[in-house]
C-alpha positions as CSV (number, residue, x, y, z in Angstrom):
1,M,19.2,0.8,-74.8
2,S,19.1,1.7,-78.4
3,Q,17.4,-0.6,-81.1
4,L,20.0,-2.0,-83.6
5,K,19.3,-1.4,-86.7
6,P,18.7,-4.5,-89.5
7,T,21.4,-5.4,-91.4
8,L,20.4,-5.9,-95.5
9,T,22.0,-9.2,-96.6
10,H,20.4,-9.3,-100.3
11,L,19.5,-7.2,-103.2
12,D,15.9,-9.0,-104.5
13,A,15.1,-5.6,-106.0
14,I,17.6,-4.8,-108.3
15,P,18.3,-7.0,-111.5
16,S,21.4,-9.4,-111.7
17,T,22.2,-7.8,-114.8
18,P,22.4,-4.5,-115.8
19,G,21.1,-3.3,-118.9
20,K,22.8,-3.1,-122.0
21,F,22.6,0.1,-124.3
22,K,21.2,-0.6,-127.9
23,P,21.2,2.1,-129.9
24,D,18.5,2.2,-132.6
25,K,19.7,2.9,-136.3
26,S,16.5,4.9,-136.7
27,S,17.2,6.6,-133.4
28,P,19.3,10.1,-134.2
29,Y,21.4,9.2,-131.0
30,S,22.6,6.2,-133.3
31,L,26.7,5.4,-132.5
32,Y,27.4,7.3,-135.6
33,R,25.6,10.3,-134.9
34,L,27.2,10.9,-131.5
35,R,29.7,13.3,-132.0
36,F,26.5,15.3,-133.1
37,H,23.9,15.2,-130.2
38,P,26.1,16.2,-126.9
39,T,22.7,15.8,-125.3
40,L,23.1,12.0,-125.4
41,F,26.1,12.3,-123.2
42,P,24.8,13.3,-119.6
43,R,22.4,10.1,-120.2
44,F,25.7,8.1,-120.5
45,T,26.8,9.4,-117.8
46,L,23.6,8.9,-115.4
47,W,23.4,5.0,-116.6
48,S,27.3,4.4,-116.2
49,F,26.9,6.4,-112.3
50,L,24.2,4.0,-111.8
51,F,25.9,1.1,-112.8
52,I,29.1,1.7,-111.0
53,C,26.4,2.5,-107.5
54,F,25.3,-1.1,-108.1
55,I,28.4,-2.9,-108.3
56,V,30.0,-0.8,-105.5
57,L,26.6,-1.9,-103.2
58,F,26.7,-5.7,-104.6
59,F,30.0,-5.9,-103.3
60,F,29.5,-4.4,-100.1
61,F,26.2,-5.9,-99.2
62,S,27.3,-9.3,-100.7
63,S,30.9,-9.3,-98.3
64,P,30.7,-11.9,-95.9
65,T,29.4,-11.7,-91.7
66,N,32.0,-10.7,-89.7
67,P,33.4,-14.1,-88.0
68,T,34.3,-12.5,-84.6
69,T,30.3,-11.7,-84.2
70,G,28.3,-14.4,-82.7
71,N,25.2,-14.3,-85.1
72,I,26.4,-16.2,-88.0
73,R,24.3,-16.5,-91.4
74,R,25.3,-20.0,-92.8
75,S,23.1,-21.7,-95.4
76,L,25.6,-25.4,-96.5
77,K,22.9,-26.3,-99.1
78,N,24.0,-26.9,-102.9
79,T,27.8,-26.2,-101.9
80,G,30.3,-28.7,-102.5
81,S,32.4,-27.4,-99.1
82,P,31.5,-25.6,-95.9
83,P,32.9,-22.0,-96.2
84,V,35.6,-20.9,-94.7
85,S,33.9,-19.5,-91.9
86,L,32.4,-22.8,-90.9
87,G,36.3,-24.2,-90.6
88,P,38.3,-25.2,-87.4
89,N,37.9,-21.8,-85.8
90,W,34.0,-21.9,-86.0
91,E,33.7,-25.6,-85.2
92,R,36.1,-24.7,-81.9
93,R,33.3,-21.9,-80.9
94,V,30.6,-24.5,-81.5
95,R,32.1,-26.9,-79.3
96,A,33.1,-24.2,-76.3
97,S,29.2,-22.5,-76.2
98,A,27.8,-26.2,-76.4
99,R,30.6,-27.6,-73.4
100,P,28.8,-27.7,-70.1
101,R,30.7,-26.7,-66.8
102,S,30.0,-30.0,-65.2
103,K,30.5,-33.8,-66.2
104,T,26.4,-33.5,-65.2
105,G,25.9,-31.0,-67.0
106,F,23.4,-31.5,-70.6
107,T,24.4,-30.0,-73.8
108,V,21.6,-28.2,-75.3
109,L,21.0,-26.8,-78.8
110,V,18.2,-24.2,-78.4
111,T,16.2,-23.2,-81.5
112,G,14.8,-19.8,-81.7
113,A,17.6,-18.8,-79.3
114,G,16.9,-15.1,-80.6
115,G,12.8,-15.2,-79.8
116,F,11.6,-13.9,-76.3
117,V,11.0,-17.4,-74.8
118,G,14.3,-19.2,-76.6
119,T,16.3,-15.9,-75.1
120,H,15.3,-17.0,-71.3
121,V,15.9,-20.6,-71.7
122,S,19.0,-20.3,-73.1
123,L,20.1,-18.1,-70.3
124,G,18.6,-20.2,-67.5
125,L,20.3,-23.2,-68.9
126,K,23.8,-21.5,-69.4
127,R,23.5,-20.0,-65.7
128,R,22.8,-23.6,-64.0
129,G,25.9,-24.9,-65.8
130,D,24.3,-26.9,-69.0
131,G,26.2,-26.1,-72.4
132,V,24.1,-24.3,-74.9
133,L,24.3,-23.4,-78.5
134,G,21.7,-21.1,-79.9
135,L,20.2,-21.2,-83.6
136,D,18.0,-18.7,-84.8
137,N,17.0,-17.2,-88.2
138,F,16.4,-13.8,-87.6
139,N,13.0,-13.4,-89.4
140,H,11.5,-10.1,-90.2
141,Y,8.2,-10.5,-88.5
142,Y,9.0,-8.4,-86.0
143,D,11.6,-6.0,-84.8
144,I,14.9,-7.4,-85.8
145,G,16.6,-4.9,-83.8
146,L,14.8,-6.5,-80.4
147,K,16.5,-9.7,-81.6
148,K,19.9,-8.9,-82.2
149,A,19.8,-7.0,-78.7
150,R,18.7,-10.4,-77.4
151,S,21.5,-12.8,-78.8
152,D,24.1,-10.0,-77.5
153,L,23.0,-10.7,-74.6
154,L,23.4,-14.2,-75.1
155,E,26.5,-13.6,-76.3
156,R,27.5,-11.8,-73.1
157,S,26.8,-14.8,-71.5
158,G,28.9,-16.9,-73.1
159,I,26.2,-18.4,-75.6
160,M,27.2,-18.5,-78.9
161,I,23.9,-18.4,-81.5
162,V,24.8,-19.4,-85.3
163,E,22.1,-17.6,-87.5
164,G,20.7,-20.5,-89.8
165,D,17.1,-22.2,-90.6
166,I,15.7,-25.5,-89.1
167,N,15.0,-26.1,-92.6
168,D,18.8,-26.1,-93.7
169,D,19.3,-30.0,-93.2
170,V,22.8,-29.5,-94.3
171,L,23.3,-26.9,-91.8
172,L,21.8,-29.0,-88.8
173,K,23.5,-32.0,-89.7
174,K,26.9,-30.1,-89.8
175,L,26.1,-28.8,-85.8
176,F,25.2,-32.3,-85.0
177,D,28.4,-33.7,-86.5
178,V,30.6,-31.1,-84.3
179,V,28.4,-31.5,-81.3
180,A,26.8,-34.5,-79.9
181,F,23.9,-33.0,-77.8
182,T,21.8,-34.6,-75.3
183,H,19.1,-32.4,-75.6
184,V,17.4,-29.8,-78.0
185,M,14.7,-27.4,-76.8
186,H,13.1,-26.4,-79.8
187,M,11.7,-23.0,-79.3
188,A,11.9,-21.9,-82.7
189,A,8.3,-21.2,-84.8
190,Q,6.1,-18.8,-86.9
191,A,4.4,-17.3,-83.6
192,G,1.2,-14.9,-83.8
193,V,-2.3,-16.0,-84.8
194,R,-3.3,-13.0,-86.5
195,Y,0.0,-13.1,-88.9
196,A,-1.1,-16.2,-90.6
197,M,-4.2,-14.7,-92.4
198,Q,-1.7,-12.4,-94.3
199,N,1.5,-14.8,-94.4
200,P,-0.1,-18.4,-93.9
201,G,3.2,-19.7,-96.2
202,S,5.4,-19.0,-93.1
203,Y,3.7,-21.2,-90.7
204,V,4.0,-24.6,-92.6
205,H,7.4,-23.6,-93.6
206,S,8.1,-23.1,-89.8
207,N,5.8,-24.9,-87.6
208,I,5.5,-27.7,-89.9
209,A,8.2,-28.3,-92.5
210,G,11.2,-27.1,-90.2
211,F,10.0,-29.1,-87.2
212,V,10.0,-32.1,-89.6
213,S,13.4,-31.3,-90.5
214,L,14.5,-30.7,-87.0
215,L,13.1,-34.1,-86.0
216,E,15.0,-35.6,-89.1
217,A,18.5,-34.5,-88.1
218,C,17.5,-35.7,-84.1
219,K,16.6,-39.5,-85.8
220,K,20.0,-39.7,-88.0
221,A,21.7,-38.2,-84.7
222,N,23.8,-40.8,-82.7
223,P,23.2,-40.9,-79.8
224,Q,19.5,-39.5,-80.5
225,P,19.0,-36.4,-78.1
226,S,16.0,-36.2,-76.0
227,I,13.7,-33.0,-77.6
228,V,11.2,-30.7,-75.4
229,W,9.9,-28.5,-77.7
230,A,7.3,-25.3,-77.4
231,S,3.9,-26.2,-78.6
232,S,0.6,-23.6,-77.8
233,S,-2.3,-23.0,-75.4
234,S,-4.3,-22.1,-79.1
235,V,-4.7,-26.0,-80.2
236,Y,-7.5,-25.8,-77.6
237,G,-9.1,-23.5,-80.3
238,L,-13.0,-23.6,-80.0
239,N,-13.0,-26.0,-77.1
240,S,-15.6,-24.5,-74.4
241,K,-14.8,-26.8,-71.8
242,V,-12.6,-24.9,-68.9
243,P,-10.2,-24.9,-67.5
244,F,-8.0,-26.6,-70.5
245,S,-7.1,-29.8,-69.9
246,E,-4.3,-32.5,-71.7
247,K,-6.8,-34.8,-72.1
248,D,-9.3,-32.1,-73.9
249,R,-10.1,-32.4,-77.5
250,T,-7.5,-30.1,-79.9
251,D,-9.2,-31.0,-83.2
252,Q,-11.0,-27.8,-83.6
253,P,-8.1,-25.3,-84.1
254,A,-9.3,-21.6,-84.9
255,S,-6.3,-20.5,-86.7
256,L,-3.8,-21.8,-89.1
257,Y,-1.2,-20.9,-86.5
258,A,-3.1,-23.4,-84.0
259,A,-3.5,-26.3,-86.9
260,T,0.6,-25.8,-87.2
261,K,1.0,-26.6,-83.6
262,K,-1.7,-29.5,-83.8
263,A,-0.2,-30.9,-86.6
264,G,3.3,-30.5,-84.6
265,E,2.1,-32.9,-81.8
266,E,1.0,-35.5,-84.0
267,I,4.2,-35.2,-86.2
268,A,6.0,-35.7,-82.6
269,H,4.1,-39.0,-82.3
270,T,5.0,-40.1,-85.3
271,Y,8.4,-39.8,-84.8
272,N,7.8,-41.0,-81.2
273,H,6.4,-44.0,-82.4
274,I,8.3,-44.8,-85.4
275,H,11.9,-43.8,-84.6
276,G,11.9,-43.6,-80.9
277,L,12.7,-40.3,-80.1
278,S,12.3,-38.9,-76.7
279,I,9.6,-35.8,-76.8
280,T,8.0,-33.6,-74.8
281,G,5.8,-31.1,-75.8
282,L,4.7,-27.8,-73.9
283,R,1.8,-25.8,-74.3
284,F,2.6,-22.0,-73.3
285,F,-0.4,-20.2,-72.2
286,T,0.3,-16.2,-73.3
287,V,4.3,-15.8,-71.7
288,Y,5.1,-12.3,-71.1
289,G,7.7,-10.5,-69.4
290,P,10.6,-8.6,-70.6
291,W,12.2,-8.6,-73.8
292,G,8.8,-10.0,-74.9
293,R,7.6,-9.6,-78.3
294,P,5.9,-6.3,-79.9
295,D,3.3,-8.0,-81.4
296,M,1.7,-9.4,-77.9
297,A,-1.5,-7.0,-76.4
298,Y,0.6,-6.4,-73.1
299,F,3.5,-5.3,-75.2
300,F,1.8,-2.4,-78.1
301,F,-0.7,-1.6,-75.7
302,T,2.2,-0.8,-73.1
303,R,3.6,1.5,-76.3
304,D,0.4,3.0,-77.2
305,I,-0.6,4.5,-74.0
306,L,2.8,6.1,-73.6
307,R,2.6,7.7,-76.9
308,G,-1.3,9.1,-76.3
309,K,-2.3,6.6,-79.0
310,E,-6.0,4.8,-78.8
311,I,-5.5,1.2,-78.1
312,K,-8.1,-1.4,-79.0
313,I,-10.1,-3.7,-76.6
314,F,-12.2,-6.3,-78.1
315,E,-15.3,-8.1,-76.6
316,T,-17.0,-11.1,-77.5
317,S,-20.3,-11.3,-79.5
318,D,-22.1,-11.2,-75.9
319,H,-20.2,-8.3,-74.8
320,G,-18.6,-10.0,-72.5
321,S,-15.0,-9.7,-71.4
322,V,-11.8,-11.7,-73.5
323,A,-9.5,-13.1,-71.0
324,R,-6.2,-14.5,-70.7
325,D,-4.5,-16.7,-68.7
326,F,-0.8,-14.4,-68.3
327,T,1.9,-16.4,-67.7
328,Y,5.2,-15.0,-66.4
329,V,8.1,-15.7,-68.3
330,D,10.1,-17.0,-65.6
331,D,7.7,-19.0,-64.3
332,V,7.5,-21.0,-68.1
333,V,11.2,-21.1,-67.9
334,K,10.9,-23.0,-64.9
335,G,8.9,-25.5,-66.4
336,C,11.1,-26.1,-69.5
337,L,14.1,-26.9,-67.1
338,A,11.7,-29.1,-65.4
339,A,11.0,-30.8,-68.5
340,L,14.2,-31.2,-69.8
341,D,15.9,-32.3,-66.1
342,T,12.5,-35.5,-66.4
343,A,13.1,-36.1,-70.0
344,K,14.1,-39.6,-70.8
345,K,16.8,-41.1,-73.2
346,S,15.9,-42.0,-77.1
347,T,15.6,-45.2,-77.3
348,G,16.6,-44.8,-81.2
349,S,20.2,-45.2,-83.1
350,G,21.0,-44.7,-86.8
351,G,17.0,-44.0,-87.3
352,K,15.9,-47.6,-86.1
353,K,13.7,-47.8,-82.8
354,K,15.0,-50.0,-80.1
355,G,12.0,-50.0,-77.7
356,A,9.0,-47.4,-76.6
357,A,10.1,-43.8,-75.8
358,Q,8.7,-41.1,-73.7
359,L,6.1,-38.7,-75.2
360,R,4.8,-36.4,-73.0
361,I,2.6,-33.1,-73.5
362,Y,1.7,-30.9,-70.9
363,N,-0.2,-26.8,-70.2
364,L,2.5,-24.3,-68.7
365,G,0.5,-21.4,-67.7
366,N,-0.8,-19.8,-64.7
367,T,-4.1,-21.1,-64.5
368,K,-5.6,-17.7,-63.3
369,P,-7.4,-16.0,-66.3
370,V,-7.3,-11.9,-66.5
371,P,-9.8,-9.9,-68.6
372,V,-7.9,-7.8,-70.7
373,G,-9.4,-4.8,-69.3
374,R,-7.7,-5.5,-66.2
375,L,-4.4,-5.9,-67.7
376,V,-4.7,-2.3,-69.4
377,S,-5.7,-0.9,-66.0
378,I,-2.4,-2.3,-64.2
379,L,-0.8,-0.7,-67.2
380,E,-2.1,2.6,-66.6
381,K,-1.4,2.3,-63.0
382,L,2.4,1.3,-63.6
383,L,2.4,4.0,-66.2
384,K,1.0,6.7,-64.6
385,V,-1.0,7.3,-68.0
386,K,-4.6,7.0,-68.8
387,A,-5.3,5.1,-71.7
388,I,-7.2,5.9,-74.5
389,K,-9.7,3.1,-75.1
390,K,-11.9,1.9,-77.7
391,V,-14.2,-1.0,-77.3
392,L,-14.4,-3.0,-80.3
393,P,-16.5,-7.0,-80.9
394,M,-14.0,-9.4,-81.3
395,P,-13.0,-9.8,-85.0
396,R,-12.8,-13.4,-86.6
397,N,-8.8,-13.4,-87.4
398,G,-8.3,-16.5,-85.5
399,D,-8.5,-15.3,-81.9
400,V,-9.9,-16.7,-79.1
401,P,-12.1,-15.3,-76.4
402,F,-10.3,-16.9,-73.3
403,T,-7.4,-19.2,-72.3
404,H,-7.6,-21.3,-68.9
405,A,-4.9,-23.5,-68.3
406,N,-5.3,-27.1,-65.6
407,I,-1.8,-27.4,-64.5
408,S,-2.1,-30.3,-62.5
409,L,-0.1,-32.5,-64.4
410,A,2.7,-30.4,-64.9
411,N,2.7,-29.7,-61.3
412,K,2.3,-33.4,-60.8
413,E,4.8,-34.6,-62.8
414,L,7.3,-31.6,-63.5
415,G,7.1,-30.1,-59.9
416,Y,5.3,-26.8,-61.9
417,K,4.1,-23.9,-60.0
418,P,3.7,-20.6,-61.3
419,T,4.3,-17.9,-58.5
420,T,4.4,-14.5,-60.5
421,D,1.4,-12.6,-60.1
422,L,0.3,-10.4,-63.4
423,E,0.9,-7.1,-61.7
424,V,4.3,-7.7,-60.2
425,G,4.8,-9.3,-63.9
426,L,4.0,-6.5,-65.5
427,K,5.9,-3.9,-62.9
428,K,9.4,-5.8,-64.3
429,F,8.2,-5.8,-68.5
430,V,7.2,-2.2,-67.7
431,K,10.7,-1.4,-66.1
432,W,12.7,-3.6,-69.1
433,Y,10.8,-1.3,-71.5
434,V,11.5,2.6,-70.5
435,N,15.0,1.3,-69.9
436,Y,15.1,-0.4,-73.4
437,Y,13.5,1.9,-75.3
438,G,15.4,4.5,-73.6
439,S,12.8,7.2,-72.4
440,K,8.9,6.2,-71.7
441,K,7.6,8.8,-74.4
442,K,10.3,6.7,-77.1
443,S,8.3,4.4,-79.9
444,A,8.9,0.9,-79.6
445,W,8.5,0.3,-83.4
């Protein structure tokens, strides 16, 4: 399958008002002398041509999104009334997507539905008969073509994705007015540990402000939905006690990403305590699999090995192996659905708490850490290509040397039990990768 190219939606680089031609009286090109200076006409022609091109491009790229597609970008802020595309037909499509197939099915809003885990969770919910409506802003953190391909997959499965931002409180209110969601599966976030050093504001915008915006919408809804959201194993930070348990300290984040996820857990506690929202946080441990994220090591290792490019393998300061608790996406989805199934109802109404509400946090990992070197060996075997490796000391970019999940609590209360071995999971990923990118030699980016 070939990648879909991202669509330009604005012309930020072009000034909103074209410059005017102001002749200088002292210039030989002043208006009363135009007929005597024919060299000016090519300049007029050039500026006229550029101006016309600007007008054409402006109208072309400002045209509304095709209402027949599933991915509709909407921001209702600062508008007097909803756009035509958010009228009755749009509302009917939203309700149809969110309608469960049975009376016992849930009605679920999945944020970040165009993301890696969000896509798999959405499909898992739909397959078992729940109603699902997706929400995603399709940001450009990584290949937007991959995100659009995932959304096309959801659309073919009968899942509509509204393209919008969780910080758009007016859009959220509109969605909650149209659909009485029983549950919210909050997967939207600015992901990635290293990118926080380049664009820290995006993490605050999505992981903190966006989470608060969503919780505000849930707080005001009547009835209030139960919420399951994606935290991260990164919250364990510099914790040296292994395996990581939900009871361990999480006040030593090693990255801004980890800090925003930890902040999310504290914010969740606040909304649970004050407003009676039922909230379950899930700490994911290095999720991998088909339709994954290109910024993850297993993904870009695969790409670079196939392209014959050198891959960098990091080691600790004492030359030890960096290890991760790689968890296959299907196992994580089972944990997400189990958390949804066991979530109790929120106890608030109109933003006011009427009783104690459920507040939970679980590790979702594989509980079998694997050295990164072993990951590379498996990929070499599956790809039948020898990797060009360069071993380097781990940089100070927020990464931690190891992750290891204690999943006993999730096993006890959710029945969570991962079953996918790393080699089996990587085999499925490699098969998808080769099919998606067309051939083993084709670049992922």
